[in-house]
PDB file of N, CA, C and O in Angstrom:
ATOM      1  N   MET A   1     -16.047  28.236 -13.213  1.00  0.00           N
ATOM      2  CA  MET A   1     -16.323  26.909 -13.706  1.00  0.00           C
ATOM      3  C   MET A   1     -15.041  26.203 -14.139  1.00  0.00           C
ATOM      4  O   MET A   1     -14.911  24.994 -13.943  1.00  0.00           O
ATOM      5  N   ARG A   2     -14.118  26.916 -14.709  1.00  0.00           N
ATOM      6  CA  ARG A   2     -12.875  26.303 -15.170  1.00  0.00           C
ATOM      7  C   ARG A   2     -12.123  25.651 -14.014  1.00  0.00           C
ATOM      8  O   ARG A   2     -11.590  24.553 -14.175  1.00  0.00           O
ATOM      9  N   ARG A   3     -12.068  26.288 -12.875  1.00  0.00           N
ATOM     10  CA  ARG A   3     -11.366  25.733 -11.728  1.00  0.00           C
ATOM     11  C   ARG A   3     -11.997  24.424 -11.281  1.00  0.00           C
ATOM     12  O   ARG A   3     -11.287  23.484 -10.921  1.00  0.00           O
ATOM     13  N   LEU A   4     -13.325  24.353 -11.300  1.00  0.00           N
ATOM     14  CA  LEU A   4     -14.015  23.133 -10.913  1.00  0.00           C
ATOM     15  C   LEU A   4     -13.646  21.993 -11.848  1.00  0.00           C
ATOM     16  O   LEU A   4     -13.378  20.884 -11.386  1.00  0.00           O
ATOM     17  N   ILE A   5     -13.628  22.237 -13.133  1.00  0.00           N
ATOM     18  CA  ILE A   5     -13.289  21.191 -14.097  1.00  0.00           C
ATOM     19  C   ILE A   5     -11.864  20.704 -13.869  1.00  0.00           C
ATOM     20  O   ILE A   5     -11.614  19.498 -13.861  1.00  0.00           O
ATOM     21  N   VAL A   6     -10.938  21.622 -13.684  1.00  0.00           N
ATOM     22  CA  VAL A   6      -9.562  21.243 -13.406  1.00  0.00           C
ATOM     23  C   VAL A   6      -9.498  20.453 -12.117  1.00  0.00           C
ATOM     24  O   VAL A   6      -8.775  19.462 -12.027  1.00  0.00           O
ATOM     25  N   GLY A   7     -10.260  20.890 -11.105  1.00  0.00           N
ATOM     26  CA  GLY A   7     -10.267  20.180  -9.829  1.00  0.00           C
ATOM     27  C   GLY A   7     -10.771  18.759  -9.963  1.00  0.00           C
ATOM     28  O   GLY A   7     -10.227  17.843  -9.347  1.00  0.00           O
ATOM     29  N   LEU A   8     -11.804  18.569 -10.763  1.00  0.00           N
ATOM     30  CA  LEU A   8     -12.339  17.222 -10.949  1.00  0.00           C
ATOM     31  C   LEU A   8     -11.313  16.311 -11.602  1.00  0.00           C
ATOM     32  O   LEU A   8     -11.140  15.164 -11.191  1.00  0.00           O
ATOM     33  N   VAL A   9     -10.644  16.816 -12.602  1.00  0.00           N
ATOM     34  CA  VAL A   9      -9.624  16.014 -13.271  1.00  0.00           C
ATOM     35  C   VAL A   9      -8.485  15.708 -12.307  1.00  0.00           C
ATOM     36  O   VAL A   9      -7.944  14.602 -12.306  1.00  0.00           O
ATOM     37  N   ALA A  10      -8.131  16.679 -11.498  1.00  0.00           N
ATOM     38  CA  ALA A  10      -6.982  16.512 -10.612  1.00  0.00           C
ATOM     39  C   ALA A  10      -7.252  15.581  -9.445  1.00  0.00           C
ATOM     40  O   ALA A  10      -6.314  15.004  -8.896  1.00  0.00           O
ATOM     41  N   VAL A  11      -8.501  15.420  -9.053  1.00  0.00           N
ATOM     42  CA  VAL A  11      -8.737  14.630  -7.857  1.00  0.00           C
ATOM     43  C   VAL A  11      -9.025  13.163  -8.130  1.00  0.00           C
ATOM     44  O   VAL A  11      -9.149  12.378  -7.190  1.00  0.00           O
ATOM     45  N   VAL A  12      -9.132  12.783  -9.372  1.00  0.00           N
ATOM     46  CA  VAL A  12      -9.456  11.396  -9.662  1.00  0.00           C
ATOM     47  C   VAL A  12      -8.187  10.646 -10.008  1.00  0.00           C
ATOM     48  O   VAL A  12      -7.453  11.012 -10.926  1.00  0.00           O
ATOM     49  N   ILE A  13      -7.949   9.600  -9.258  1.00  0.00           N
ATOM     50  CA  ILE A  13      -6.771   8.775  -9.476  1.00  0.00           C
ATOM     51  C   ILE A  13      -7.245   7.417  -9.971  1.00  0.00           C
ATOM     52  O   ILE A  13      -8.174   6.836  -9.410  1.00  0.00           O
ATOM     53  N   SER A  14      -6.621   6.922 -10.995  1.00  0.00           N
ATOM     54  CA  SER A  14      -6.994   5.623 -11.547  1.00  0.00           C
ATOM     55  C   SER A  14      -5.779   4.723 -11.553  1.00  0.00           C
ATOM     56  O   SER A  14      -4.652   5.174 -11.756  1.00  0.00           O
ATOM     57  N   CYS A  15      -6.024   3.454 -11.328  1.00  0.00           N
ATOM     58  CA  CYS A  15      -4.938   2.488 -11.461  1.00  0.00           C
ATOM     59  C   CYS A  15      -5.535   1.177 -11.935  1.00  0.00           C
ATOM     60  O   CYS A  15      -6.747   0.983 -11.850  1.00  0.00           O
ATOM     61  N   GLY A  16      -4.718   0.292 -12.423  1.00  0.00           N
ATOM     62  CA  GLY A  16      -5.202  -0.963 -12.970  1.00  0.00           C
ATOM     63  C   GLY A  16      -5.463  -2.026 -11.931  1.00  0.00           C
ATOM     64  O   GLY A  16      -5.836  -3.144 -12.288  1.00  0.00           O
ATOM     65  N   PHE A  17      -5.286  -1.727 -10.675  1.00  0.00           N
ATOM     66  CA  PHE A  17      -5.450  -2.700  -9.610  1.00  0.00           C
ATOM     67  C   PHE A  17      -5.825  -1.970  -8.334  1.00  0.00           C
ATOM     68  O   PHE A  17      -5.701  -0.749  -8.247  1.00  0.00           O
ATOM     69  N   ASN A  18      -6.279  -2.715  -7.356  1.00  0.00           N
ATOM     70  CA  ASN A  18      -6.635  -2.129  -6.067  1.00  0.00           C
ATOM     71  C   ASN A  18      -5.343  -1.856  -5.310  1.00  0.00           C
ATOM     72  O   ASN A  18      -4.628  -2.790  -4.947  1.00  0.00           O
ATOM     73  N   VAL A  19      -5.043  -0.599  -5.073  1.00  0.00           N
ATOM     74  CA  VAL A  19      -3.795  -0.194  -4.433  1.00  0.00           C
ATOM     75  C   VAL A  19      -3.732  -0.711  -3.007  1.00  0.00           C
ATOM     76  O   VAL A  19      -4.485  -0.266  -2.141  1.00  0.00           O
ATOM     77  N   ASP A  20      -2.839  -1.643  -2.773  1.00  0.00           N
ATOM     78  CA  ASP A  20      -2.592  -2.168  -1.429  1.00  0.00           C
ATOM     79  C   ASP A  20      -3.875  -2.573  -0.708  1.00  0.00           C
ATOM     80  O   ASP A  20      -3.939  -2.481   0.518  1.00  0.00           O
ATOM     81  N   GLY A  21      -4.886  -3.015  -1.431  1.00  0.00           N
ATOM     82  CA  GLY A  21      -6.135  -3.434  -0.803  1.00  0.00           C
ATOM     83  C   GLY A  21      -6.910  -2.301  -0.151  1.00  0.00           C
ATOM     84  O   GLY A  21      -7.747  -2.548   0.718  1.00  0.00           O
ATOM     85  N   ARG A  22      -6.645  -1.062  -0.554  1.00  0.00           N
ATOM     86  CA  ARG A  22      -7.295   0.092   0.072  1.00  0.00           C
ATOM     87  C   ARG A  22      -8.789   0.068  -0.171  1.00  0.00           C
ATOM     88  O   ARG A  22      -9.242  -0.171  -1.290  1.00  0.00           O
ATOM     89  N   ALA A  23      -9.544   0.315   0.868  1.00  0.00           N
ATOM     90  CA  ALA A  23     -11.006   0.276   0.788  1.00  0.00           C
ATOM     91  C   ALA A  23     -11.579   1.466   0.038  1.00  0.00           C
ATOM     92  O   ALA A  23     -12.727   1.414  -0.402  1.00  0.00           O
ATOM     93  N   ASP A  24     -10.807   2.541  -0.119  1.00  0.00           N
ATOM     94  CA  ASP A  24     -11.349   3.742  -0.751  1.00  0.00           C
ATOM     95  C   ASP A  24     -11.174   3.752  -2.268  1.00  0.00           C
ATOM     96  O   ASP A  24     -11.468   4.757  -2.915  1.00  0.00           O
ATOM     97  N   THR A  25     -10.702   2.656  -2.838  1.00  0.00           N
ATOM     98  CA  THR A  25     -10.648   2.547  -4.291  1.00  0.00           C
ATOM     99  C   THR A  25     -11.856   1.741  -4.761  1.00  0.00           C
ATOM    100  O   THR A  25     -12.285   0.799  -4.095  1.00  0.00           O
ATOM    101  N   ILE A  26     -12.395   2.125  -5.915  1.00  0.00           N
ATOM    102  CA  ILE A  26     -13.608   1.494  -6.436  1.00  0.00           C
ATOM    103  C   ILE A  26     -13.343   1.051  -7.867  1.00  0.00           C
ATOM    104  O   ILE A  26     -12.837   1.819  -8.684  1.00  0.00           O
ATOM    105  N   GLU A  27     -13.692  -0.201  -8.161  1.00  0.00           N
ATOM    106  CA  GLU A  27     -13.480  -0.742  -9.500  1.00  0.00           C
ATOM    107  C   GLU A  27     -14.638  -0.379 -10.422  1.00  0.00           C
ATOM    108  O   GLU A  27     -15.803  -0.472 -10.037  1.00  0.00           O
ATOM    109  N   TRP A  28     -14.308   0.032 -11.637  1.00  0.00           N
ATOM    110  CA  TRP A  28     -15.322   0.178 -12.694  1.00  0.00           C
ATOM    111  C   TRP A  28     -15.312  -1.155 -13.422  1.00  0.00           C
ATOM    112  O   TRP A  28     -14.545  -1.364 -14.362  1.00  0.00           O
ATOM    113  N   ARG A  29     -16.166  -2.038 -12.975  1.00  0.00           N
ATOM    114  CA  ARG A  29     -16.156  -3.437 -13.396  1.00  0.00           C
ATOM    115  C   ARG A  29     -16.494  -3.608 -14.877  1.00  0.00           C
ATOM    116  O   ARG A  29     -17.360  -2.919 -15.415  1.00  0.00           O
ATOM    117  N   ILE A  30     -15.804  -4.525 -15.511  1.00  0.00           N
ATOM    118  CA  ILE A  30     -16.063  -4.855 -16.910  1.00  0.00           C
ATOM    119  C   ILE A  30     -17.499  -5.339 -17.070  1.00  0.00           C
ATOM    120  O   ILE A  30     -18.163  -5.024 -18.057  1.00  0.00           O
ATOM    121  N   GLU A  31     -17.975  -6.111 -16.088  1.00  0.00           N
ATOM    122  CA  GLU A  31     -19.344  -6.627 -16.121  1.00  0.00           C
ATOM    123  C   GLU A  31     -20.378  -5.500 -16.150  1.00  0.00           C
ATOM    124  O   GLU A  31     -21.508  -5.697 -16.595  1.00  0.00           O
ATOM    125  N   ASP A  32     -19.983  -4.324 -15.674  1.00  0.00           N
ATOM    126  CA  ASP A  32     -20.878  -3.166 -15.641  1.00  0.00           C
ATOM    127  C   ASP A  32     -20.626  -2.217 -16.812  1.00  0.00           C
ATOM    128  O   ASP A  32     -21.122  -1.090 -16.824  1.00  0.00           O
ATOM    129  N   GLY A  33     -19.857  -2.676 -17.789  1.00  0.00           N
ATOM    130  CA  GLY A  33     -19.541  -1.840 -18.942  1.00  0.00           C
ATOM    131  C   GLY A  33     -18.273  -1.028 -18.774  1.00  0.00           C
ATOM    132  O   GLY A  33     -17.966  -0.173 -19.605  1.00  0.00           O
ATOM    133  N   GLY A  34     -17.533  -1.287 -17.706  1.00  0.00           N
ATOM    134  CA  GLY A  34     -16.334  -0.510 -17.411  1.00  0.00           C
ATOM    135  C   GLY A  34     -15.073  -1.095 -18.026  1.00  0.00           C
ATOM    136  O   GLY A  34     -15.127  -1.946 -18.915  1.00  0.00           O
ATOM    137  N   ASN A  35     -13.934  -0.616 -17.530  1.00  0.00           N
ATOM    138  CA  ASN A  35     -12.636  -1.014 -18.068  1.00  0.00           C
ATOM    139  C   ASN A  35     -11.830  -1.888 -17.115  1.00  0.00           C
ATOM    140  O   ASN A  35     -10.709  -2.278 -17.440  1.00  0.00           O
ATOM    141  N   GLY A  36     -12.381  -2.203 -15.943  1.00  0.00           N
ATOM    142  CA  GLY A  36     -11.675  -3.033 -14.979  1.00  0.00           C
ATOM    143  C   GLY A  36     -10.651  -2.283 -14.144  1.00  0.00           C
ATOM    144  O   GLY A  36      -9.952  -2.889 -13.332  1.00  0.00           O
ATOM    145  N   HIS A  37     -10.553  -0.969 -14.333  1.00  0.00           N
ATOM    146  CA  HIS A  37      -9.600  -0.173 -13.553  1.00  0.00           C
ATOM    147  C   HIS A  37     -10.221   0.209 -12.211  1.00  0.00           C
ATOM    148  O   HIS A  37     -11.439   0.209 -12.033  1.00  0.00           O
ATOM    149  N   TRP A  38      -9.345   0.529 -11.295  1.00  0.00           N
ATOM    150  CA  TRP A  38      -9.755   0.978  -9.965  1.00  0.00           C
ATOM    151  C   TRP A  38      -9.566   2.487  -9.882  1.00  0.00           C
ATOM    152  O   TRP A  38      -8.596   3.024 -10.417  1.00  0.00           O
ATOM    153  N   TYR A  39     -10.487   3.168  -9.215  1.00  0.00           N
ATOM    154  CA  TYR A  39     -10.468   4.621  -9.112  1.00  0.00           C
ATOM    155  C   TYR A  39     -10.535   5.045  -7.649  1.00  0.00           C
ATOM    156  O   TYR A  39     -11.148   4.378  -6.816  1.00  0.00           O
ATOM    157  N   GLU A  40      -9.898   6.157  -7.365  1.00  0.00           N
ATOM    158  CA  GLU A  40      -9.980   6.768  -6.048  1.00  0.00           C
ATOM    159  C   GLU A  40     -10.207   8.264  -6.240  1.00  0.00           C
ATOM    160  O   GLU A  40      -9.442   8.929  -6.938  1.00  0.00           O
ATOM    161  N   ALA A  41     -11.244   8.781  -5.628  1.00  0.00           N
ATOM    162  CA  ALA A  41     -11.491  10.224  -5.659  1.00  0.00           C
ATOM    163  C   ALA A  41     -10.866  10.827  -4.411  1.00  0.00           C
ATOM    164  O   ALA A  41     -11.110  10.365  -3.297  1.00  0.00           O
ATOM    165  N   VAL A  42     -10.064  11.856  -4.604  1.00  0.00           N
ATOM    166  CA  VAL A  42      -9.367  12.506  -3.499  1.00  0.00           C
ATOM    167  C   VAL A  42      -9.834  13.952  -3.427  1.00  0.00           C
ATOM    168  O   VAL A  42      -9.720  14.694  -4.402  1.00  0.00           O
ATOM    169  N   SER A  43     -10.352  14.348  -2.291  1.00  0.00           N
ATOM    170  CA  SER A  43     -10.870  15.695  -2.118  1.00  0.00           C
ATOM    171  C   SER A  43      -9.729  16.700  -1.953  1.00  0.00           C
ATOM    172  O   SER A  43      -8.817  16.500  -1.152  1.00  0.00           O
ATOM    173  N   THR A  44      -9.800  17.771  -2.720  1.00  0.00           N
ATOM    174  CA  THR A  44      -8.849  18.879  -2.602  1.00  0.00           C
ATOM    175  C   THR A  44      -9.644  20.186  -2.620  1.00  0.00           C
ATOM    176  O   THR A  44      -9.665  20.886  -3.633  1.00  0.00           O
ATOM    177  N   PRO A  45     -10.298  20.514  -1.502  1.00  0.00           N
ATOM    178  CA  PRO A  45     -11.195  21.676  -1.456  1.00  0.00           C
ATOM    179  C   PRO A  45     -10.549  22.989  -1.883  1.00  0.00           C
ATOM    180  O   PRO A  45     -11.232  23.854  -2.433  1.00  0.00           O
ATOM    181  N   SER A  46      -9.271  23.158  -1.649  1.00  0.00           N
ATOM    182  CA  SER A  46      -8.622  24.422  -2.018  1.00  0.00           C
ATOM    183  C   SER A  46      -7.921  24.332  -3.368  1.00  0.00           C
ATOM    184  O   SER A  46      -7.188  25.247  -3.743  1.00  0.00           O
ATOM    185  N   GLY A  47      -8.137  23.236  -4.108  1.00  0.00           N
ATOM    186  CA  GLY A  47      -7.508  23.065  -5.410  1.00  0.00           C
ATOM    187  C   GLY A  47      -6.150  22.400  -5.283  1.00  0.00           C
ATOM    188  O   GLY A  47      -5.607  22.255  -4.188  1.00  0.00           O
ATOM    189  N   ILE A  48      -5.615  22.000  -6.423  1.00  0.00           N
ATOM    190  CA  ILE A  48      -4.300  21.353  -6.444  1.00  0.00           C
ATOM    191  C   ILE A  48      -3.707  21.533  -7.833  1.00  0.00           C
ATOM    192  O   ILE A  48      -4.417  21.453  -8.835  1.00  0.00           O
ATOM    193  N   ALA A  49      -2.421  21.772  -7.885  1.00  0.00           N
ATOM    194  CA  ALA A  49      -1.731  21.888  -9.171  1.00  0.00           C
ATOM    195  C   ALA A  49      -1.639  20.509  -9.813  1.00  0.00           C
ATOM    196  O   ALA A  49      -1.540  19.502  -9.112  1.00  0.00           O
ATOM    197  N   TRP A  50      -1.670  20.461 -11.141  1.00  0.00           N
ATOM    198  CA  TRP A  50      -1.597  19.182 -11.841  1.00  0.00           C
ATOM    199  C   TRP A  50      -0.359  18.407 -11.426  1.00  0.00           C
ATOM    200  O   TRP A  50      -0.438  17.202 -11.189  1.00  0.00           O
ATOM    201  N   SER A  51       0.785  19.078 -11.333  1.00  0.00           N
ATOM    202  CA  SER A  51       2.042  18.390 -10.982  1.00  0.00           C
ATOM    203  C   SER A  51       1.956  17.774  -9.590  1.00  0.00           C
ATOM    204  O   SER A  51       2.466  16.675  -9.372  1.00  0.00           O
ATOM    205  N   ASP A  52       1.323  18.464  -8.650  1.00  0.00           N
ATOM    206  CA  ASP A  52       1.164  17.913  -7.300  1.00  0.00           C
ATOM    207  C   ASP A  52       0.191  16.734  -7.301  1.00  0.00           C
ATOM    208  O   ASP A  52       0.424  15.735  -6.621  1.00  0.00           O
ATOM    209  N   ALA A  53      -0.898  16.848  -8.066  1.00  0.00           N
ATOM    210  CA  ALA A  53      -1.854  15.743  -8.175  1.00  0.00           C
ATOM    211  C   ALA A  53      -1.186  14.530  -8.811  1.00  0.00           C
ATOM    212  O   ALA A  53      -1.408  13.397  -8.384  1.00  0.00           O
ATOM    213  N   ASN A  54      -0.373  14.769  -9.828  1.00  0.00           N
ATOM    214  CA  ASN A  54       0.336  13.679 -10.494  1.00  0.00           C
ATOM    215  C   ASN A  54       1.304  12.997  -9.537  1.00  0.00           C
ATOM    216  O   ASN A  54       1.387  11.769  -9.509  1.00  0.00           O
ATOM    217  N   THR A  55       2.031  13.776  -8.761  1.00  0.00           N
ATOM    218  CA  THR A  55       2.964  13.213  -7.788  1.00  0.00           C
ATOM    219  C   THR A  55       2.222  12.397  -6.743  1.00  0.00           C
ATOM    220  O   THR A  55       2.664  11.306  -6.381  1.00  0.00           O
ATOM    221  N   THR A  56       1.103  12.909  -6.255  1.00  0.00           N
ATOM    222  CA  THR A  56       0.300  12.189  -5.271  1.00  0.00           C
ATOM    223  C   THR A  56      -0.195  10.870  -5.840  1.00  0.00           C
ATOM    224  O   THR A  56      -0.134   9.840  -5.169  1.00  0.00           O
ATOM    225  N   ALA A  57      -0.682  10.897  -7.067  1.00  0.00           N
ATOM    226  CA  ALA A  57      -1.164   9.679  -7.710  1.00  0.00           C
ATOM    227  C   ALA A  57      -0.045   8.657  -7.867  1.00  0.00           C
ATOM    228  O   ALA A  57      -0.219   7.479  -7.553  1.00  0.00           O
ATOM    229  N   THR A  58       1.101   9.115  -8.354  1.00  0.00           N
ATOM    230  CA  THR A  58       2.245   8.229  -8.558  1.00  0.00           C
ATOM    231  C   THR A  58       2.710   7.629  -7.235  1.00  0.00           C
ATOM    232  O   THR A  58       3.000   6.436  -7.156  1.00  0.00           O
ATOM    233  N   ASN A  59       2.780   8.460  -6.200  1.00  0.00           N
ATOM    234  CA  ASN A  59       3.210   7.971  -4.884  1.00  0.00           C
ATOM    235  C   ASN A  59       2.225   6.978  -4.284  1.00  0.00           C
ATOM    236  O   ASN A  59       2.586   6.194  -3.407  1.00  0.00           O
ATOM    237  N   SER A  60       0.975   7.012  -4.756  1.00  0.00           N
ATOM    238  CA  SER A  60      -0.043   6.075  -4.285  1.00  0.00           C
ATOM    239  C   SER A  60      -0.072   4.804  -5.128  1.00  0.00           C
ATOM    240  O   SER A  60      -0.863   3.899  -4.863  1.00  0.00           O
ATOM    241  N   GLY A  61       0.787   4.736  -6.139  1.00  0.00           N
ATOM    242  CA  GLY A  61       0.834   3.564  -6.996  1.00  0.00           C
ATOM    243  C   GLY A  61      -0.117   3.630  -8.169  1.00  0.00           C
ATOM    244  O   GLY A  61      -0.380   2.609  -8.804  1.00  0.00           O
ATOM    245  N   GLY A  62      -0.642   4.816  -8.475  1.00  0.00           N
ATOM    246  CA  GLY A  62      -1.598   4.959  -9.572  1.00  0.00           C
ATOM    247  C   GLY A  62      -1.167   6.042 -10.526  1.00  0.00           C
ATOM    248  O   GLY A  62       0.011   6.389 -10.621  1.00  0.00           O
ATOM    249  N   TYR A  63      -2.156   6.573 -11.237  1.00  0.00           N
ATOM    250  CA  TYR A  63      -1.916   7.672 -12.166  1.00  0.00           C
ATOM    251  C   TYR A  63      -3.209   8.458 -12.307  1.00  0.00           C
ATOM    252  O   TYR A  63      -4.289   7.949 -12.007  1.00  0.00           O
ATOM    253  N   LEU A  64      -3.099   9.692 -12.760  1.00  0.00           N
ATOM    254  CA  LEU A  64      -4.292  10.498 -12.955  1.00  0.00           C
ATOM    255  C   LEU A  64      -5.120   9.895 -14.081  1.00  0.00           C
ATOM    256  O   LEU A  64      -4.584   9.473 -15.106  1.00  0.00           O
ATOM    257  N   ALA A  65      -6.411   9.860 -13.881  1.00  0.00           N
ATOM    258  CA  ALA A  65      -7.302   9.276 -14.877  1.00  0.00           C
ATOM    259  C   ALA A  65      -7.385  10.146 -16.120  1.00  0.00           C
ATOM    260  O   ALA A  65      -7.402  11.374 -16.038  1.00  0.00           O
ATOM    261  N   THR A  66      -7.435   9.499 -17.251  1.00  0.00           N
ATOM    262  CA  THR A  66      -7.749  10.144 -18.513  1.00  0.00           C
ATOM    263  C   THR A  66      -9.121   9.620 -18.910  1.00  0.00           C
ATOM    264  O   THR A  66      -9.266   8.454 -19.277  1.00  0.00           O
ATOM    265  N   ILE A  67     -10.109  10.471 -18.837  1.00  0.00           N
ATOM    266  CA  ILE A  67     -11.484  10.055 -19.089  1.00  0.00           C
ATOM    267  C   ILE A  67     -11.708  10.016 -20.594  1.00  0.00           C
ATOM    268  O   ILE A  67     -11.571  11.026 -21.283  1.00  0.00           O
ATOM    269  N   LEU A  68     -12.060   8.818 -21.098  1.00  0.00           N
ATOM    270  CA  LEU A  68     -12.115   8.602 -22.537  1.00  0.00           C
ATOM    271  C   LEU A  68     -13.517   8.442 -23.118  1.00  0.00           C
ATOM    272  O   LEU A  68     -13.672   8.295 -24.330  1.00  0.00           O
ATOM    273  N   SER A  69     -14.532   8.470 -22.266  1.00  0.00           N
ATOM    274  CA  SER A  69     -15.886   8.292 -22.801  1.00  0.00           C
ATOM    275  C   SER A  69     -16.899   8.943 -21.871  1.00  0.00           C
ATOM    276  O   SER A  69     -16.602   9.265 -20.720  1.00  0.00           O
ATOM    277  N   GLY A  70     -18.091   9.123 -22.396  1.00  0.00           N
ATOM    278  CA  GLY A  70     -19.180   9.634 -21.572  1.00  0.00           C
ATOM    279  C   GLY A  70     -19.507   8.686 -20.437  1.00  0.00           C
ATOM    280  O   GLY A  70     -19.813   9.122 -19.327  1.00  0.00           O
ATOM    281  N   ALA A  71     -19.445   7.383 -20.710  1.00  0.00           N
ATOM    282  CA  ALA A  71     -19.726   6.384 -19.670  1.00  0.00           C
ATOM    283  C   ALA A  71     -18.701   6.462 -18.543  1.00  0.00           C
ATOM    284  O   ALA A  71     -19.053   6.365 -17.367  1.00  0.00           O
ATOM    285  N   GLU A  72     -17.432   6.639 -18.907  1.00  0.00           N
ATOM    286  CA  GLU A  72     -16.398   6.760 -17.881  1.00  0.00           C
ATOM    287  C   GLU A  72     -16.586   8.058 -17.099  1.00  0.00           C
ATOM    288  O   GLU A  72     -16.405   8.077 -15.882  1.00  0.00           O
ATOM    289  N   ASN A  73     -16.941   9.127 -17.776  1.00  0.00           N
ATOM    290  CA  ASN A  73     -17.206  10.393 -17.104  1.00  0.00           C
ATOM    291  C   ASN A  73     -18.352  10.234 -16.097  1.00  0.00           C
ATOM    292  O   ASN A  73     -18.272  10.733 -14.974  1.00  0.00           O
ATOM    293  N   ASP A  74     -19.411   9.539 -16.505  1.00  0.00           N
ATOM    294  CA  ASP A  74     -20.540   9.301 -15.600  1.00  0.00           C
ATOM    295  C   ASP A  74     -20.102   8.499 -14.384  1.00  0.00           C
ATOM    296  O   ASP A  74     -20.508   8.800 -13.261  1.00  0.00           O
ATOM    297  N   PHE A  75     -19.271   7.471 -14.602  1.00  0.00           N
ATOM    298  CA  PHE A  75     -18.782   6.659 -13.490  1.00  0.00           C
ATOM    299  C   PHE A  75     -17.957   7.509 -12.526  1.00  0.00           C
ATOM    300  O   PHE A  75     -18.161   7.454 -11.313  1.00  0.00           O
ATOM    301  N   VAL A  76     -17.032   8.288 -13.064  1.00  0.00           N
ATOM    302  CA  VAL A  76     -16.183   9.144 -12.220  1.00  0.00           C
ATOM    303  C   VAL A  76     -17.047  10.146 -11.462  1.00  0.00           C
ATOM    304  O   VAL A  76     -16.840  10.380 -10.271  1.00  0.00           O
ATOM    305  N   HIS A  77     -18.012  10.732 -12.157  1.00  0.00           N
ATOM    306  CA  HIS A  77     -18.894  11.690 -11.490  1.00  0.00           C
ATOM    307  C   HIS A  77     -19.641  11.030 -10.339  1.00  0.00           C
ATOM    308  O   HIS A  77     -19.862  11.661  -9.306  1.00  0.00           O
ATOM    309  N   SER A  78     -20.031   9.771 -10.503  1.00  0.00           N
ATOM    310  CA  SER A  78     -20.741   9.068  -9.423  1.00  0.00           C
ATOM    311  C   SER A  78     -19.864   8.922  -8.182  1.00  0.00           C
ATOM    312  O   SER A  78     -20.381   8.815  -7.069  1.00  0.00           O
ATOM    313  N   LEU A  79     -18.559   8.915  -8.360  1.00  0.00           N
ATOM    314  CA  LEU A  79     -17.644   8.800  -7.214  1.00  0.00           C
ATOM    315  C   LEU A  79     -17.568  10.073  -6.413  1.00  0.00           C
ATOM    316  O   LEU A  79     -17.286  10.041  -5.215  1.00  0.00           O
ATOM    317  N   ILE A  80     -17.818  11.210  -7.066  1.00  0.00           N
ATOM    318  CA  ILE A  80     -17.665  12.494  -6.390  1.00  0.00           C
ATOM    319  C   ILE A  80     -18.989  13.199  -6.156  1.00  0.00           C
ATOM    320  O   ILE A  80     -19.014  14.287  -5.580  1.00  0.00           O
ATOM    321  N   ALA A  81     -20.105  12.592  -6.598  1.00  0.00           N
ATOM    322  CA  ALA A  81     -21.402  13.233  -6.463  1.00  0.00           C
ATOM    323  C   ALA A  81     -21.918  13.233  -5.024  1.00  0.00           C
ATOM    324  O   ALA A  81     -22.776  14.043  -4.674  1.00  0.00           O
ATOM    325  N   ASP A  82     -21.401  12.333  -4.191  1.00  0.00           N
ATOM    326  CA  ASP A  82     -21.822  12.250  -2.801  1.00  0.00           C
ATOM    327  C   ASP A  82     -21.128  13.360  -2.007  1.00  0.00           C
ATOM    328  O   ASP A  82     -19.899  13.426  -1.997  1.00  0.00           O
ATOM    329  N   PRO A  83     -21.895  14.235  -1.338  1.00  0.00           N
ATOM    330  CA  PRO A  83     -21.276  15.360  -0.617  1.00  0.00           C
ATOM    331  C   PRO A  83     -20.330  14.946   0.504  1.00  0.00           C
ATOM    332  O   PRO A  83     -19.567  15.781   0.989  1.00  0.00           O
ATOM    333  N   LYS A  84     -20.353  13.688   0.930  1.00  0.00           N
ATOM    334  CA  LYS A  84     -19.403  13.237   1.964  1.00  0.00           C
ATOM    335  C   LYS A  84     -18.016  13.280   1.404  1.00  0.00           C
ATOM    336  O   LYS A  84     -17.058  12.943   2.100  1.00  0.00           O
TER     337      LYS A  84
END
């Protein structure tokens, strides 16, 4: 279970804007109770080290998400709940 939790934290990238207009980023809209940030879930089936995830996020123009509330956790989970 610990690996899964680390994996979830490592695969979610958040940024304050839509990175280069990428279609795979999703906004947690203020109108929906969110923070206005854009999120991208990145699949890493074999896991990823925090430093590598951080580098990937930074190179994409974002940063790793710091989940600060139950509502934000629910939103992030909704991004990764789809088996696709």
